[in-house]
FIPAGU-346126 format. One line per field, with one value per residue (C-alpha): residue number from 1; residue in one letter; x negated, y negated, z negated. Coordinates in pm, 1 decimal. Layout:
// residues N
k <- NUM / ...
r <- a / ...
px <- X / ...
py <- Y / ...
pz <- Z / ...
// end
This chain:
// residues 219
k <- 1 / 2 / 3 / 4 / 5 / 6 / 7 / 8 / 9 / 10 / 11 / 12 / 13 / 14 / 15 / 16 / 17 / 18 / 19 / 20 / 21 / 22 / 23 / 24 / 25 / 26 / 27 / 28 / 29 / 30 / 31 / 32 / 33 / 34 / 35 / 36 / 37 / 38 / 39 / 40 / 41 / 42 / 43 / 44 / 45 / 46 / 47 / 48 / 49 / 50 / 51 / 52 / 53 / 54 / 55 / 56 / 57 / 58 / 59 / 60 / 61 / 62 / 63 / 64 / 65 / 66 / 67 / 68 / 69 / 70 / 71 / 72 / 73 / 74 / 75 / 76 / 77 / 78 / 79 / 80 / 81 / 82 / 83 / 84 / 85 / 86 / 87 / 88 / 89 / 90 / 91 / 92 / 93 / 94 / 95 / 96 / 97 / 98 / 99 / 100 / 101 / 102 / 103 / 104 / 105 / 106 / 107 / 108 / 109 / 110 / 111 / 112 / 113 / 114 / 115 / 116 / 117 / 118 / 119 / 120 / 121 / 122 / 123 / 124 / 125 / 126 / 127 / 128 / 129 / 130 / 131 / 132 / 133 / 134 / 135 / 136 / 137 / 138 / 139 / 140 / 141 / 142 / 143 / 144 / 145 / 146 / 147 / 148 / 149 / 150 / 151 / 152 / 153 / 154 / 155 / 156 / 157 / 158 / 159 / 160 / 161 / 162 / 163 / 164 / 165 / 166 / 167 / 168 / 169 / 170 / 171 / 172 / 173 / 174 / 175 / 176 / 177 / 178 / 179 / 180 / 181 / 182 / 183 / 184 / 185 / 186 / 187 / 188 / 189 / 190 / 191 / 192 / 193 / 194 / 195 / 196 / 197 / 198 / 199 / 200 / 201 / 202 / 203 / 204 / 205 / 206 / 207 / 208 / 209 / 210 / 211 / 212 / 213 / 214 / 215 / 216 / 217 / 218 / 219
r <- x / x / x / x / x / x / x / x / x / x / x / x / x / x / x / x / x / x / x / x / x / x / x / x / x / x / x / x / x / x / x / x / x / x / x / x / x / x / x / x / x / x / x / x / x / x / x / x / x / x / x / x / x / x / x / x / x / x / x / x / x / x / x / x / x / x / x / x / x / x / x / x / x / x / x / x / x / x / x / x / x / x / x / x / x / x / x / x / x / x / x / x / x / x / x / x / x / x / x / x / x / x / x / x / x / x / x / x / x / x / x / x / x / x / x / x / x / x / x / x / x / x / x / x / x / x / x / x / x / x / x / x / x / x / x / x / x / x / x / x / x / x / x / x / x / x / x / x / x / x / x / x / x / x / x / x / x / x / x / x / x / x / x / x / x / x / x / x / x / x / x / x / x / x / x / x / x / x / x / x / x / x / x / x / x / x / x / x / x / x / x / x / x / x / x / x / x / x / x / x / x / x / x / x / x / x / x / x / x / x / x / x / x / x / x / x / x / x / x
px <- 3742.6 / 3942.9 / 3913.7 / 4230.9 / 4380.6 / 4420.3 / 4727.9 / 4687.5 / 4698.5 / 4581.8 / 4252.8 / 4146.1 / 4009.6 / 3745.3 / 4011.7 / 4137.2 / 4455.5 / 4596.0 / 4626.5 / 4787.3 / 4541.3 / 4773.2 / 4717.2 / 4337.8 / 4193.7 / 3979.0 / 3676.0 / 3714.4 / 3736.5 / 3424.1 / 3235.4 / 3336.9 / 3215.3 / 2883.1 / 2813.1 / 2920.7 / 2698.3 / 2392.7 / 2440.1 / 2480.4 / 2152.1 / 1983.5 / 2090.8 / 1956.7 / 1626.7 / 1604.5 / 1635.6 / 1361.7 / 1129.0 / 1203.7 / 1121.6 / 805.4 / 692.0 / 747.6 / 571.7 / 277.3 / 212.8 / 252.3 / 17.9 / -248.1 / -237.8 / -263.4 / -562.5 / -735.2 / -686.4 / -827.9 / -1127.5 / -1187.0 / -1166.3 / -1445.8 / -1677.8 / -1521.5 / -1368.1 / -1018.0 / -793.6 / -697.4 / -618.5 / -478.6 / -461.5 / -669.2 / -701.3 / -807.1 / -892.0 / -885.2 / -1022.7 / -952.5 / -1258.5 / -1303.6 / -1246.0 / -956.2 / -698.6 / -719.7 / -477.1 / -484.6 / -307.5 / -324.0 / -226.4 / -103.3 / -51.1 / 203.8 / 48.1 / 213.5 / 80.6 / 192.0 / 195.8 / -184.8 / -178.7 / -35.0 / -323.7 / -562.7 / -389.0 / -412.4 / -788.2 / -831.3 / -635.1 / -875.5 / -1163.7 / -992.6 / -912.6 / -1287.2 / -1383.7 / -1125.0 / -1351.8 / -1651.1 / -1759.5 / -1540.6 / -1222.7 / -1236.4 / -1197.2 / -893.6 / -738.0 / -808.7 / -660.9 / -347.6 / -293.8 / -348.4 / -84.0 / 167.6 / 461.6 / 589.4 / 939.6 / 1064.4 / 922.1 / 648.8 / 278.9 / 58.4 / -145.9 / -432.0 / -500.4 / -507.2 / -747.2 / -965.0 / -1045.6 / -1253.3 / -1502.0 / -1593.5 / -1925.4 / -1854.3 / -2052.1 / -1817.4 / -1731.7 / -1362.9 / -1352.3 / -1510.2 / -1246.7 / -976.3 / -1109.7 / -1114.4 / -751.8 / -654.9 / -819.0 / -644.2 / -311.2 / -304.3 / -49.9 / 4.3 / 381.4 / 409.7 / 218.9 / 326.0 / 164.2 / 162.2 / 97.3 / -78.2 / -173.3 / -411.9 / -532.1 / -871.9 / -873.5 / -1060.2 / -1423.1 / -1451.5 / -1479.6 / -1145.5 / -817.8 / -459.1 / -176.2 / 84.0 / 375.0 / 663.6 / 841.8 / 1124.8 / 1094.2 / 745.3 / 766.0 / 729.1 / 1006.3 / 930.8 / 871.7 / 1181.2 / 1404.0 / 1248.8 / 1319.2 / 1681.7 / 1723.1 / 1550.4 / 1798.5 / 2081.1 / 1962.0
py <- -1064.2 / -1363.8 / -1710.1 / -1821.8 / -2138.6 / -2395.0 / -2615.1 / -2991.4 / -3122.1 / -2794.3 / -2653.0 / -2295.0 / -2201.1 / -1939.2 / -1666.7 / -1747.0 / -1914.0 / -2225.3 / -2520.2 / -2850.7 / -3139.2 / -3317.9 / -3029.3 / -3051.8 / -3260.6 / -3560.7 / -3416.1 / -3090.5 / -3284.5 / -3483.5 / -3165.4 / -3007.2 / -3314.4 / -3319.2 / -2950.1 / -2968.9 / -3270.0 / -3119.3 / -2781.6 / -2951.9 / -3137.1 / -2817.5 / -2628.4 / -2911.5 / -2914.2 / -2535.6 / -2565.1 / -2829.0 / -2608.8 / -2306.1 / -2509.2 / -2645.8 / -2294.4 / -2162.3 / -2464.3 / -2444.0 / -2073.8 / -2119.5 / -2418.7 / -2244.4 / -1932.4 / -2149.3 / -2332.0 / -2003.9 / -1878.7 / -2207.3 / -2174.4 / -1815.5 / -1918.4 / -2169.8 / -1874.0 / -1650.9 / -1423.2 / -1283.1 / -1272.2 / -916.1 / -673.6 / -752.7 / -1117.5 / -1209.3 / -1495.8 / -1830.1 / -2169.7 / -2496.3 / -2825.7 / -3177.2 / -3361.4 / -3559.3 / -3254.0 / -3417.0 / -3161.2 / -2784.9 / -2545.5 / -2172.5 / -1883.5 / -1588.3 / -1233.9 / -1010.8 / -639.3 / -434.4 / -99.7 / 219.5 / 568.8 / 895.2 / 1244.0 / 1259.5 / 1029.8 / 1318.9 / 1538.7 / 1269.2 / 1250.0 / 1628.0 / 1621.9 / 1329.1 / 1510.9 / 1804.7 / 1570.7 / 1403.1 / 1738.7 / 1799.9 / 1443.3 / 1375.3 / 1511.1 / 1331.0 / 968.2 / 829.4 / 699.5 / 385.5 / 595.4 / 773.6 / 435.2 / 299.8 / 605.4 / 616.8 / 244.4 / 273.4 / 543.2 / 373.6 / 240.2 / -116.9 / -230.9 / -121.7 / 227.0 / 165.3 / 245.0 / -60.5 / -46.7 / -273.0 / -76.0 / 257.0 / 121.6 / -22.9 / 335.2 / 373.0 / 121.1 / 349.4 / 522.2 / 881.1 / 1159.7 / 1447.6 / 1622.7 / 1646.0 / 1274.3 / 1200.6 / 1413.6 / 1233.2 / 894.9 / 1014.8 / 1128.4 / 786.8 / 614.9 / 838.7 / 808.7 / 430.6 / 328.7 / -32.0 / -57.3 / -423.3 / -747.8 / -1101.9 / -1426.2 / -1722.6 / -2086.6 / -2292.1 / -2659.3 / -2841.8 / -3197.0 / -3279.1 / -3427.4 / -3755.5 / -3701.7 / -3366.7 / -3024.7 / -2924.2 / -2904.3 / -2919.6 / -2752.5 / -2955.4 / -2741.5 / -2654.0 / -2472.6 / -2687.6 / -2515.7 / -2656.4 / -2992.6 / -3269.6 / -3527.3 / -3902.3 / -4003.7 / -4225.7 / -3949.0 / -3692.5 / -3920.5 / -3958.7 / -3581.5 / -3526.5 / -3761.4 / -3522.0 / -3263.2
pz <- 4106.9 / 4221.6 / 4070.2 / 3896.7 / 4041.7 / 3763.7 / 3806.2 / 3790.6 / 3434.5 / 3280.6 / 3155.7 / 3107.7 / 2766.3 / 2680.4 / 2662.8 / 3011.2 / 2889.5 / 3055.8 / 2819.7 / 2911.3 / 2883.5 / 2641.2 / 2399.6 / 2413.4 / 2130.8 / 2232.0 / 2049.3 / 2243.8 / 2570.4 / 2481.2 / 2386.4 / 2716.8 / 2908.3 / 2720.1 / 2778.2 / 3141.2 / 3216.5 / 3048.2 / 3216.7 / 3554.2 / 3501.3 / 3378.4 / 3691.0 / 3906.8 / 3713.1 / 3739.1 / 4115.3 / 4126.9 / 3922.7 / 4140.4 / 4451.9 / 4289.4 / 4194.4 / 4546.7 / 4698.1 / 4455.6 / 4515.9 / 4890.9 / 4902.6 / 4692.0 / 4911.8 / 5222.4 / 5074.4 / 4984.5 / 5341.5 / 5475.2 / 5242.5 / 5357.8 / 5722.5 / 5667.2 / 5610.6 / 5872.3 / 5609.5 / 5594.2 / 5290.4 / 5216.1 / 4939.4 / 4599.9 / 4501.2 / 4197.6 / 3953.7 / 4094.8 / 3941.0 / 4136.2 / 4004.0 / 4120.1 / 4257.7 / 3935.4 / 3718.9 / 3538.5 / 3645.3 / 3665.2 / 3829.4 / 3763.4 / 3928.4 / 3688.5 / 3780.7 / 3500.4 / 3557.9 / 3366.9 / 3277.0 / 3161.8 / 3092.3 / 3249.3 / 3090.3 / 3081.4 / 2778.8 / 2577.9 / 2689.7 / 2571.2 / 2233.6 / 2194.1 / 2256.5 / 2020.2 / 1751.4 / 1784.6 / 1719.7 / 1426.2 / 1268.7 / 1236.7 / 1155.0 / 886.1 / 616.5 / 758.5 / 744.0 / 1023.8 / 853.3 / 1067.6 / 1382.3 / 1236.3 / 1157.0 / 1506.4 / 1676.6 / 1464.3 / 1516.7 / 1892.8 / 1933.7 / 1704.8 / 1905.8 / 1890.6 / 1797.7 / 2140.5 / 2098.4 / 2357.0 / 2332.1 / 2287.7 / 2605.8 / 2500.0 / 2181.2 / 2363.3 / 2624.3 / 2346.1 / 2236.2 / 2552.5 / 2414.9 / 2125.7 / 2185.7 / 2079.3 / 2242.2 / 2159.6 / 2487.8 / 2394.8 / 2320.5 / 2657.3 / 2831.1 / 2634.9 / 2746.8 / 3107.1 / 3070.3 / 2934.1 / 3229.7 / 3480.9 / 3296.7 / 3353.4 / 3613.4 / 3726.2 / 3749.3 / 3848.2 / 3876.4 / 3798.7 / 3900.8 / 3663.7 / 3747.9 / 3480.3 / 3509.4 / 3277.3 / 3212.6 / 3069.1 / 2719.5 / 2752.3 / 2854.6 / 2677.6 / 2834.2 / 2681.8 / 2872.2 / 2748.2 / 2938.9 / 3125.1 / 3016.5 / 3245.2 / 2962.6 / 2826.1 / 2487.8 / 2427.5 / 2604.4 / 2349.0 / 2336.7 / 2326.1 / 1964.5 / 1942.6 / 2076.2 / 1842.2 / 1545.8 / 1652.0 / 1683.8 / 1350.6 / 1188.6 / 1275.9 / 1024.3
// end
């Protein structure tokens, strides 16, 4: 696609039409300026945050390697969670690794074995197990199995040989499809042992009180 050349004195509207500036209302021009300025600043801030994220992860990895070298060890294998504290304990930095897990066809084999067990237990005194199983295999709004609830079944102590085979099938059906690393930064609350996050998410960053009051007055 080629970018349309806009003649001097004209603006292009959302439908791609050329409109002479004299035909654009002042309020529309001011709205366009406001949105453009804020978006420009947002893009700049986004770039700063992207650079900070890359620098933070790189610096932490470099520090971990330096720490390993002090003991003559080498960093290898899958990266795990790590927590770093400032010397005075006021600040805490965490790198958290979260795996995305899915199940292959062996999950259906596990469900079949579990159903065999439930068919015999339904008339017994284990209604809570039936509820847990049905809830675990119920899909979410996206039609996906809730991984944590399926894996939670493995914590049930049931000696039935079919159940044990089902739990083994669940374990072998687990496949790590991807991993994501998250950077979290915290500040100690006073002299307590509690920490509050220093958020990098614009949606949860608190505005200065005066600004918040001004925005609230627009409602």
